[in-house]
C-alpha positions, 0 to 999 in steps of 0.5 A: 744171046750174043756169042763169039768174036768178030774182027770188023774194021772201023771205016773212015767215018767211024762206022763199024759193021756189027756181026751179020748173024745179029743184024736182025736182033739189032735192027730195032736199034742199039745203044752204045755206051762206055763199058768197063775195062775201056771197051764199049758195050752195045745193048739192044735198045730194049735191053738197055731200057730194061737195065736203065729202068732197074738203075733209075729205081736205085736211090739217088741218095747212093753216090754209086748209083748216081755215078753209074747213072751219069757215066752210062747216060752221058756217054751213051749213043742211040743208033740204028744199023744202016742197011749194011748193019753198020753203026757210027761210033762217036768220037768220044766213045772211040777215044774212050775205048782207044779204037782206031782201025782194027777192032774186036766185037766180043759176044758177052751173052746179053750184050756185045763189047767192042775193044781195040783188037790189040787191047782185047788180045792183051786182056785175054792173054792176061786173064787166061791163067785165072780163067780156070779158077773163075767157075769156082768164084762166079759160078759155084752154085750153078755146078 
C-alpha cells in the first residue's frame, strides 16, 4: 500500500526519484501512465497487468471501454528504476501533467500519483471543504 506525500524534483533528464520506502516494491518495474485530473499514475508492473487484464475483458463494443484502453495504453511508459530509484518520465507524460521541476508524489493506496507541486497544492485546497463529506458518499457501507 502506497501512503504519504513526497517532494522530489525532476532532474534535467526528466527523471524522478521514487520514494525510498517503496523502492523494493517498485524494483521489478513500473508502468507510468496518464491519470485523472492531469496527474500521472505509477503502478507496479504486476498491478498494472492485473488491472489491464480486467480492462481487456471489457467489451470492445463499449465505447467507454475502448476509449479507456486507448488512453491508458497509448500513454503508458514501462520502466525499471535505476540504482538510485529513479525512473524517466517521457516528455509526453511530463507535458500531460504539466511537470517542470517541483513535483508531489502522492501515495494513493494501490498506486502512486505524480503531480505538479503547485497543482497538487491547489487540488488539495479545493477539495478540503468537501473532504469531511466524502466518507458518507464513498464509504457509507464500511462505517
